[in-house]
MILUM-603347 format. One line per field, with one value per residue (C-alpha): residue in one letter; x, y, z; residue number from 1. Coordinates in steps of 0.02 Angstrom, whole numbers, plus 50000, padded with zeros to 5 digits. Each point is the difference from the previous one (the first is absolute). Layout:
MILUM-603347
rest [A; ...]
X [X; ...]
Y [Y; ...]
Z [Z; ...]
nr [NUM; ...]
//
This chain:
MILUM-603347
rest [M; K; N; I; R; D; R; L; E; A; L; Y; S; K; A; E; Q; K; K; P; E; T; E; M; P; P; N; I; L; K; E; L; N; R; L; F; Q; N; Q; D; S; A; K; Y; F; P; K; S; T; V; E; K; K; A; Q; S; I; S; T; V; V; E; G; S; W; I; N; T; H; F; G; D; I; F; R; A; E; F; S; Y; D; L; R; E; P; Y; G; S; L; N; L; D; Q; V; Y; A; L; D; N; E; L; I; A; E; L; F; Q; I; N; P; A; S; N; P; E; R; F; L; F; I; D; T; E; T; T; G; L; S; G; G; T; G; T; I; A; F; M; I; G; L; G; F; I; E; N; H; S; F; I; V; H; Q; Y; F; I; T; Q; L; S; H; E; E; G; M; L; E; L; L; Q; K; L; I; P; N; F; D; C; L; V; S; Y; N; G; K; S; Y; D; I; P; L; L; N; S; R; F; V; I; N; R; M; R; P; I; P; E; D; S; G; H; I; D; L; L; H; P; T; R; M; L; W; K; Y; S; M; E; N; C; K; L; K; T; V; E; T; D; R; L; G; L; F; R; D; D; D; I; P; G; E; M; I; P; D; A; Y; F; D; Y; L; R; C; R; R; I; D; K; I; E; R; I; F; Y; H; N; R; F; D; I; I; T; L; L; A; T; L; I; L; I; I; N; A; Y; E; S; H; D; P; D; D; N; P; L; T; D; Y; A; K; A; R; M; F; T; R; K; K; N; I; G; R; S; I; A; H; Y; E; H; V; L; N; S; N; V; S; P; G; R; R; Q; K; T; S; L; E; L; A; A; L; Y; K; K; A; G; E; Y; K; K; A; V; T; L; W; Q; T; V; I; G; E; D; F; P; L; A; L; E; P; Y; L; E; L; A; M; Y; Y; E; H; H; S; K; E; Y; P; K; A; D; E; V; I; T; E; A; L; A; R; L; P; Q; Y; R; A; D; E; R; A; Q; M; E; H; R; L; D; R; I; K; Q; K; L; S; R; N; N; Q; S]
X [52432; 49950; 49890; 49843; 50086; 50132; 49868; 49899; 50154; 50044; 49829; 49993; 50179; 49936; 49851; 50106; 50108; 49848; 49931; 50053; 50139; 49892; 49877; 50021; 50053; 49856; 49991; 49958; 50184; 50017; 49852; 50066; 50164; 49911; 49899; 50141; 50127; 49941; 49893; 49930; 49816; 50016; 50103; 49855; 49883; 50101; 49938; 49995; 49875; 49891; 49998; 49960; 49851; 49941; 50007; 49890; 49854; 50023; 49945; 49830; 49977; 50031; 50129; 50179; 50146; 50058; 50178; 50018; 50140; 49911; 49962; 49893; 49816; 49872; 49869; 49846; 49910; 49816; 49893; 49807; 49908; 49878; 49880; 49972; 49859; 50058; 49854; 49847; 50107; 50080; 50166; 50014; 49872; 50148; 50031; 49826; 50024; 49981; 50168; 49924; 49869; 50145; 50093; 49843; 49952; 50170; 50064; 50156; 50069; 50026; 49885; 50094; 49966; 49988; 50135; 50110; 49952; 50114; 49904; 50094; 49980; 50126; 50025; 50092; 50080; 49865; 49823; 50021; 50127; 50141; 50184; 50042; 49877; 50070; 49919; 50066; 49891; 49939; 49870; 49976; 49872; 49982; 49908; 50087; 49930; 49834; 50085; 50021; 50179; 50043; 50178; 50040; 50167; 50056; 50150; 50067; 50100; 49960; 50174; 49941; 49864; 50094; 50018; 49814; 49970; 50122; 49903; 49838; 50072; 50050; 49826; 49885; 50047; 49945; 49818; 49883; 49907; 50006; 49847; 49990; 49880; 50028; 50167; 49991; 49993; 50112; 50095; 50074; 50043; 50083; 50105; 50047; 50063; 50104; 50062; 50059; 50078; 50099; 50054; 49895; 49880; 49818; 49852; 49959; 49848; 49922; 50001; 49831; 49921; 49823; 49957; 49857; 49951; 49914; 49882; 49964; 49944; 49893; 49913; 49985; 50027; 49812; 49983; 50159; 50055; 50161; 50099; 50153; 50059; 49960; 49820; 49984; 50056; 49863; 49859; 50023; 50093; 49936; 50182; 50060; 50187; 50059; 50147; 50021; 50103; 49920; 50085; 50031; 50101; 50115; 50134; 50023; 50010; 50140; 50102; 49976; 50072; 50149; 50033; 49986; 49973; 49826; 49925; 49823; 49929; 50101; 49917; 49830; 50056; 50047; 49824; 49919; 50094; 49973; 49811; 49998; 50085; 49872; 49859; 50064; 49972; 49824; 49957; 50045; 49879; 49864; 50007; 49992; 49856; 49908; 50026; 49933; 49849; 49833; 49909; 49944; 50137; 49974; 50017; 49897; 50130; 50122; 49872; 49984; 50189; 50005; 49857; 50101; 50155; 49914; 49920; 50181; 50045; 49848; 49929; 49825; 49917; 50105; 49979; 49810; 50000; 50097; 49894; 49848; 50079; 50015; 49821; 49942; 50089; 49971; 50093; 49978; 49884; 50151; 50093; 49839; 49975; 50179; 49992; 49837; 50067; 50155; 49902; 49870; 50141; 50056; 49822; 49979; 50166; 49933; 49838; 49897; 49901; 49858; 50122; 50085; 49835; 49955; 50158; 49988; 49824; 50048; 50136; 49901; 49901; 50020; 50068; 50162; 50133; 49965; 50084; 49954; 50061; 49850; 49877; 50097; 50014; 49812; 49956; 50112; 49921; 49824; 50042; 50101; 49955; 49825; 49941; 49902; 50017; 49883; 50112; 50154; 49916; 49952; 50176; 50092; 49868; 50035; 50185; 49987; 49891; 50142; 50147; 50066; 49993; 50188; 50035; 49956; 50091; 49917; 49831; 50023; 50042; 49851; 49878; 50066; 49963; 49828; 49958; 50044; 49894; 49854; 50016; 49997; 49850; 49910; 50028; 49951; 49832; 49962; 50024]
Y [50603; 49828; 49912; 49908; 49833; 50064; 50079; 49838; 49898; 50117; 49987; 49813; 49993; 50099; 49893; 49846; 50067; 50016; 49825; 49850; 49897; 49849; 50088; 49953; 50148; 50063; 49953; 50176; 50043; 49855; 50063; 50179; 49937; 49911; 50153; 50126; 49904; 50090; 50154; 49953; 49958; 49876; 49900; 49995; 49942; 49905; 50004; 49810; 49998; 50130; 49909; 49834; 50076; 50083; 49836; 49917; 50074; 49847; 49894; 50075; 50053; 49877; 50075; 50017; 50121; 50089; 50067; 50173; 50122; 50105; 49867; 49847; 50017; 49880; 49936; 49918; 49877; 49951; 49910; 50004; 49874; 50095; 49854; 50032; 50121; 50166; 50053; 49998; 50007; 49876; 50074; 49888; 50112; 50103; 49883; 50046; 50188; 50092; 50080; 50129; 50050; 50017; 50111; 50110; 50012; 50037; 50097; 49893; 49980; 49871; 49872; 49877; 49834; 50003; 49867; 50143; 50114; 50036; 50040; 50119; 50068; 50081; 50017; 50158; 50100; 50128; 50020; 50177; 49966; 50127; 49972; 49943; 49852; 49834; 49841; 49865; 49865; 49978; 49874; 49926; 49882; 49911; 49853; 49840; 49826; 50026; 50075; 50174; 50022; 50133; 50058; 50124; 50090; 50060; 50098; 49967; 50163; 50163; 49994; 49849; 50099; 50021; 49809; 49977; 50139; 49917; 49832; 50094; 50092; 49832; 49924; 50135; 49988; 49812; 50052; 50107; 50093; 50048; 49984; 50094; 50082; 50188; 49960; 50142; 50127; 49914; 49837; 50037; 50185; 49946; 49861; 50116; 50129; 49866; 49942; 50179; 50028; 49838; 50056; 49863; 50012; 50027; 49899; 50071; 50117; 49909; 49828; 49920; 50030; 49952; 50095; 49904; 50137; 50107; 49874; 49935; 50173; 50012; 49840; 49989; 50171; 50010; 49820; 49983; 50089; 50047; 49942; 49927; 49836; 49912; 50062; 49924; 49834; 50005; 50078; 49919; 49838; 49956; 49988; 50046; 49998; 49923; 50085; 50134; 50153; 50169; 50094; 50152; 49896; 49923; 50137; 49999; 49806; 50011; 50127; 49892; 49859; 50103; 50051; 49834; 49868; 49943; 49895; 49967; 50159; 49977; 49828; 50088; 50129; 49857; 49932; 50170; 50033; 49824; 50011; 50175; 49930; 49858; 50120; 50104; 49854; 49971; 50182; 49998; 49856; 50083; 50161; 49909; 49889; 50155; 50093; 49855; 49955; 50071; 49920; 50093; 50007; 49940; 50184; 50127; 50132; 49902; 50009; 50185; 50022; 49892; 50102; 50163; 49913; 49945; 50175; 50073; 49867; 50051; 49827; 50062; 49828; 49925; 50155; 49997; 49810; 50026; 50152; 49892; 49863; 50131; 50061; 49818; 49973; 50063; 50161; 50158; 50142; 50108; 49872; 49959; 50187; 50025; 49843; 50051; 50176; 49932; 49874; 50133; 50105; 49860; 49980; 50187; 50006; 49856; 50090; 49872; 50130; 49884; 49890; 50153; 50077; 49839; 50001; 50188; 49976; 49855; 50093; 50159; 50022; 49978; 49822; 50064; 50126; 50167; 50014; 50139; 49906; 49890; 50148; 50106; 49865; 49964; 50185; 50019; 49849; 50058; 50178; 49971; 49828; 49949; 50185; 49944; 50160; 49955; 49851; 50111; 50121; 49864; 49925; 50167; 50043; 49837; 50031; 50170; 49936; 49880; 50118; 50082; 50187; 50016; 49933; 50176; 49988; 49833; 50073; 50151; 49893; 49886; 50144; 50080; 49839; 49993; 50178; 49954; 49846; 50095; 50130; 49859; 49918; 50166; 50030; 49823; 50022; 50163; 49919]
Z [51806; 50037; 49876; 50048; 50009; 50120; 50112; 50008; 50039; 50143; 50074; 49990; 50076; 50148; 50022; 49997; 50140; 50114; 49969; 50098; 49924; 49994; 49873; 49814; 49889; 49886; 49816; 49951; 49970; 49883; 49899; 49999; 49934; 49859; 49956; 50010; 49904; 49845; 49993; 49824; 50023; 49862; 50127; 50118; 49865; 49873; 49821; 49991; 50149; 49917; 49838; 50085; 50090; 49836; 49906; 50129; 49898; 49891; 50148; 50005; 49819; 49856; 49879; 49952; 50006; 49843; 49994; 49915; 49987; 50131; 50131; 50018; 49962; 50073; 49879; 50072; 49881; 50007; 49875; 49994; 49896; 49888; 50003; 50186; 50049; 50067; 50109; 49889; 49836; 49894; 49946; 49848; 49915; 49955; 49850; 49931; 50005; 49838; 49958; 49883; 50136; 50125; 49876; 49975; 50182; 50070; 49845; 49976; 49825; 49935; 50067; 50114; 50082; 50192; 49999; 49946; 50142; 50147; 50163; 50115; 50171; 50116; 50185; 50045; 50147; 49990; 49935; 49936; 49867; 49961; 49962; 50175; 49991; 49953; 49942; 50114; 49925; 49820; 49969; 49825; 49932; 49834; 49921; 49958; 49963; 50089; 50152; 50061; 50051; 50129; 50025; 50142; 50001; 50168; 50059; 50172; 49993; 49914; 49918; 49898; 49911; 49838; 49985; 50014; 49873; 49882; 50011; 49964; 49853; 49920; 50027; 49933; 49816; 50009; 50010; 49892; 50137; 50185; 50107; 50165; 50122; 50008; 49919; 49872; 50144; 50129; 49969; 49824; 50034; 50161; 49918; 49861; 50121; 50078; 49831; 49963; 50173; 49974; 49821; 49917; 49857; 50058; 49938; 49825; 49997; 49853; 50089; 50012; 50167; 50070; 50161; 50078; 50123; 49873; 49923; 50178; 50051; 49844; 50036; 50192; 50082; 50043; 50059; 50106; 50156; 49914; 49853; 50091; 49925; 50169; 49988; 49824; 50082; 50135; 49899; 49833; 50041; 50173; 50060; 50175; 50037; 50171; 50086; 49865; 50046; 49959; 49863; 50109; 50121; 49869; 49994; 50190; 49998; 49872; 50096; 50155; 49900; 49949; 50182; 50089; 49861; 50060; 49866; 50069; 49921; 49844; 49977; 50008; 49864; 49882; 50034; 49968; 49840; 49932; 50010; 49933; 49847; 49982; 50024; 49853; 49888; 50077; 49985; 49813; 49974; 50106; 49897; 49835; 50063; 50061; 49836; 49896; 50109; 49947; 50146; 50159; 50132; 50177; 50053; 49901; 50033; 49890; 49862; 50028; 49985; 49840; 49928; 50025; 49929; 49842; 49982; 49996; 49873; 49894; 50009; 50033; 49983; 50137; 50111; 49985; 50042; 50161; 50051; 49984; 50104; 50138; 49988; 50005; 50167; 50176; 50016; 50106; 49938; 49971; 49893; 49906; 49963; 49942; 49892; 49920; 49963; 49915; 49903; 49947; 49937; 49883; 49939; 49971; 49901; 49898; 49968; 50096; 50096; 50062; 50095; 50069; 50060; 50086; 50100; 50043; 50062; 50111; 50101; 50049; 50155; 50188; 49986; 49924; 50047; 49925; 49832; 49882; 49848; 49970; 50027; 49873; 49871; 50015; 49991; 49843; 49920; 50032; 49949; 49841; 49934; 50044; 50030; 50154; 50093; 50146; 50041; 49986; 50119; 50124; 50001; 50033; 50137; 50089; 49990; 50075; 50139; 50050; 49970; 50163; 50010; 50020; 49828; 49932; 49831; 49954; 50057; 49890; 49851; 50029; 50024; 49838; 49909; 50082; 49944; 49821; 50005; 50070; 49863; 49866; 50092; 50002; 49812; 49965; 50093; 49913; 49826]
nr [1; 2; 3; 4; 5; 6; 7; 8; 9; 10; 11; 12; 13; 14; 15; 16; 17; 18; 19; 20; 21; 22; 23; 24; 25; 26; 27; 28; 29; 30; 31; 32; 33; 34; 35; 36; 37; 38; 39; 40; 41; 42; 43; 44; 45; 46; 47; 48; 49; 50; 51; 52; 53; 54; 55; 56; 57; 58; 59; 60; 61; 62; 63; 64; 65; 66; 67; 68; 69; 70; 71; 72; 73; 74; 75; 76; 77; 78; 79; 80; 81; 82; 83; 84; 85; 86; 87; 88; 89; 90; 91; 92; 93; 94; 95; 96; 97; 98; 99; 100; 101; 102; 103; 104; 105; 106; 107; 108; 109; 110; 111; 112; 113; 114; 115; 116; 117; 118; 119; 120; 121; 122; 123; 124; 125; 126; 127; 128; 129; 130; 131; 132; 133; 134; 135; 136; 137; 138; 139; 140; 141; 142; 143; 144; 145; 146; 147; 148; 149; 150; 151; 152; 153; 154; 155; 156; 157; 158; 159; 160; 161; 162; 163; 164; 165; 166; 167; 168; 169; 170; 171; 172; 173; 174; 175; 176; 177; 178; 179; 180; 181; 182; 183; 184; 185; 186; 187; 188; 189; 190; 191; 192; 193; 194; 195; 196; 197; 198; 199; 200; 201; 202; 203; 204; 205; 206; 207; 208; 209; 210; 211; 212; 213; 214; 215; 216; 217; 218; 219; 220; 221; 222; 223; 224; 225; 226; 227; 228; 229; 230; 231; 232; 233; 234; 235; 236; 237; 238; 239; 240; 241; 242; 243; 244; 245; 246; 247; 248; 249; 250; 251; 252; 253; 254; 255; 256; 257; 258; 259; 260; 261; 262; 263; 264; 265; 266; 267; 268; 269; 270; 271; 272; 273; 274; 275; 276; 277; 278; 279; 280; 281; 282; 283; 284; 285; 286; 287; 288; 289; 290; 291; 292; 293; 294; 295; 296; 297; 298; 299; 300; 301; 302; 303; 304; 305; 306; 307; 308; 309; 310; 311; 312; 313; 314; 315; 316; 317; 318; 319; 320; 321; 322; 323; 324; 325; 326; 327; 328; 329; 330; 331; 332; 333; 334; 335; 336; 337; 338; 339; 340; 341; 342; 343; 344; 345; 346; 347; 348; 349; 350; 351; 352; 353; 354; 355; 356; 357; 358; 359; 360; 361; 362; 363; 364; 365; 366; 367; 368; 369; 370; 371; 372; 373; 374; 375; 376; 377; 378; 379; 380; 381; 382; 383; 384; 385; 386; 387; 388; 389; 390; 391; 392; 393; 394; 395; 396; 397; 398; 399; 400; 401; 402; 403; 404; 405; 406; 407; 408; 409; 410; 411; 412; 413; 414; 415; 416; 417; 418; 419; 420; 421; 422; 423; 424; 425; 426; 427; 428; 429; 430; 431]
//
């Protein structure tokens, strides 16, 4: 059988016979001869051309090429002066942070200076993780001479991954602690899986690691729309990125680069990752500042979150102070009720019943959502502590009047309590 080339040549020969002798022969045959001289696709797209296009990244991103046994790795280099404001924050505050407080708050041992921290964030071929996901960019940040240095390692081909991992493996031991955002659940497990797949030692499990996502949630989950790093930038720093690429678009942008070597989106990925790294440092400072501040926050919901955090830490004095900040601010009736009940529970546990009673009394009635807790707490106080049975009767009767009929189990419990109170009231009147 004739191959494709022979068929095409036959067709063009017939076409030539039908054309006038004065017409110039087409250039298509010349192009076909060039293409078919070797069936190897590498001949159509020579490796040197691919590498030349890949290296054009250095024309839009400042950096250099590092030669490894597994291929060339591009390293972008960026320096941010810590004396320059980053949104509403001065990053040079990092030098004043209490190392012992950092160790206590983030549970790292031993205490370490932030200048010995390595900030890390990856960009990957997928957002769900798994052994098939590869980190094609690893962003690293560290403090040096009043500057925050950002290095971003980027692979232009997936086969160069081992070279990038080798560079990372040599860098990590130079620092005392990693700092990430959701890195304990995503970045580090992903990198460790890639280390193992490439027959390399993973990051030791006992390495120091601060994951900023968890304290961010503790402090601002009520006061921010979500706890994404970019939301921290806008809500807490007043920063808005221009021409940023959404995180969910990054894997497709990289695969598009692998297919046709387009660098426009890749440049935006470098920009995205770079500011994620700097915002890690800013978030670390924000968390420490919030932890140390006793003053009311601009958003009372942050004070509410801090009150709950210090309750868990059994720092009751700090917890009470922040609950009181919430009650002294303008919050919704529902939030005021919930705050009052949580604060009253602390007073009750401490034996300060008068303060607790005052709070319970302020959050019952039609101005607040129906909650049985303050009615029950008041009834128990009047029944068991002050022996004021008429008041206990009055409180339970009011609760039953507000309680919907469909809440039968709760009605039964309240009616049982009311019967007991009326019996005590009757005996007390008889005596």
